C-alpha positions in Angstrom: 0.0 0.0 0.0 1.3 3.4 -0.9 0.5 6.4 1.3 0.8 10.0 0.2 0.3 12.9 2.7 -1.1 16.1 1.4 0.2 19.5 2.4 -1.8 21.0 5.3 -3.7 24.2 4.7 -5.9 26.6 6.5 -6.1 27.6 10.1 -4.2 25.5 12.7 -7.4 23.6 13.8 -8.1 22.9 10.1 -4.6 21.7 9.5 -4.9 19.3 12.5 -8.2 18.0 11.2 -6.5 17.3 7.9 -3.6 15.6 9.7 -6.0 13.5 11.8 -7.8 12.4 8.6 -4.4 11.4 7.1 -3.5 9.5 10.3 -6.8 7.6 10.3 -6.2 6.7 6.6 -2.6 5.6 7.4 -3.7 3.4 10.3 -6.9 2.0 8.7 -7.0 -1.7 8.8 -3.8 -2.2 10.8 -3.9 -3.2 14.4 -0.2 -3.7 15.2 0.8 -1.0 17.7 4.5 -0.9 16.7 3.8 -0.6 12.9 1.2 2.1 13.6 3.4 4.0 16.1 6.3 4.0 13.5 4.1 5.3 10.7 2.3 7.8 12.9 5.6 9.2 14.2 6.9 9.6 10.7 3.7 11.3 9.5 3.6 13.8 12.3 7.3 14.5 12.3 7.2 15.4 8.6 3.9 17.2 8.6 4.4 19.7 11.5 7.1 22.4 11.6 9.6 23.0 14.4 9.8 19.5 15.9 13.0 17.7 16.7 11.5 14.5 18.1 8.2 12.7 17.7 7.6 9.2 19.1 6.2 6.7 21.5 7.2 5.3 24.9 5.5 2.1 25.9 4.8 1.1 29.5 6.4 -2.3 30.3 4.7 -2.7 33.7 7.4 -0.8 35.5 8.6 2.1 33.4 8.3 3.8 30.0 10.5 2.2 27.3 11.3 4.0 24.0 9.3 2.8 21.0 9.2 3.9 17.4 10.2 7.5 16.8 11.6 10.1 14.5 14.6 12.3 15.6 17.9 11.8 17.4 18.5 8.7 19.5 16.5 8.9 22.7 16.5 7.9 26.4 15.6 4.2 26.5 13.8 4.1 29.9 11.9 6.7 31.8 10.6 6.0 35.3 7.0 7.1 35.9 8.2 9.5 38.6 10.6 11.4 36.2 10.2 13.9 33.4 7.4 15.2 31.3 6.6 11.7 29.9 6.4 10.2 33.4 4.1 13.0 34.6 1.7 12.4 31.6 1.6 8.7 32.3 1.2 9.1 36.0 -1.4 11.9 36.0 -3.3 10.6 32.9 -3.2 14.2 31.6 -1.5 15.8 28.6 1.6 17.7 29.7 2.2 20.9 27.6 5.5 22.4 28.8 6.6 25.8 27.4 10.2 25.5 28.8 11.5 22.0 29.7 14.3 23.5 31.7 11.8 24.9 34.1 10.0 21.5 34.5 11.0 19.8 37.8 12.7 16.5 37.1 12.9 17.0 33.3 14.7 14.2 31.6 17.0 15.8 28.9 17.3 13.2 26.2 18.2 15.9 23.5 19.8 19.1 24.8 18.3 20.9 21.8 14.7 20.4 23.1 13.2 23.5 24.6 9.4 22.6 24.8 7.5 19.4 24.9 4.0 18.0 24.6 3.2 14.5 25.9 -0.2 12.8 25.5 -0.9 9.8 27.8 -2.1 6.7 26.0 -4.7 4.7 28.1 -7.0 1.8 27.0 -9.6 2.1 29.7 -7.7 1.9 33.0 -4.6 0.3 31.4 -1.6 2.5 30.7 -0.2 1.7 27.2 2.4 4.5 27.1 2.8 8.1 25.9 3.0 10.0 22.6 5.8 12.5 23.0 6.7 15.5 20.9 9.7 17.8 21.4 10.6 21.1 19.8 13.8 23.2 19.8 11.6 26.3 20.2 10.4 27.6 23.5 6.6 27.5 23.8 6.2 25.7 20.5 2.9 24.0 21.6 -0.4 25.8 22.3 -4.0 24.7 23.1 -4.7 24.0 19.4 -1.6 21.8 19.1 -2.7 20.0 22.3 -6.2 19.3 21.0 -4.9 18.3 17.6 -2.3 15.9 18.9 -4.7 14.4 21.4 -7.0 13.6 18.5 -4.2 12.0 16.6 -3.2 9.9 19.7 -6.9 8.9 20.0 -6.8 7.7 16.4 -3.7 5.5 17.2 -5.5 4.0 20.2 -8.7 3.4 18.2 -6.6 1.5 15.6 -5.6 -1.0 18.3 -9.2 -2.2 18.8 
């Protein structure tokens, strides 16, 4: 199967709606979480500007372990009590951090990262992992980004069912 993404146009919410539609088309009919995480990471990394890392960390029952991603090599394991990823997994709430250096316990996997957005991935009460995006720009992510990326993460979760 060949997949072609289209350039995103319009307002930021419109661009995210288009990206979510592309994500659903990319994931359609595939239930493997690794394959879908790999393709979704690539789609988002190449579609959105000013990102230096996009990927998944999966919960192994103890901590978060790096999964498919786009960007520089990453930290392999993140405890649930550390960093932005751990906070998202622990609190079940998306973490949108304007300045990672001001975040207590931030885990610096790439020193170029300045802001971060992490969406927790839960199937009911079960922690699957997190969807993590980093940017070299301070305050790269706003409420529109958060809503759009939460919708894309939801599409990934729906594809598992």
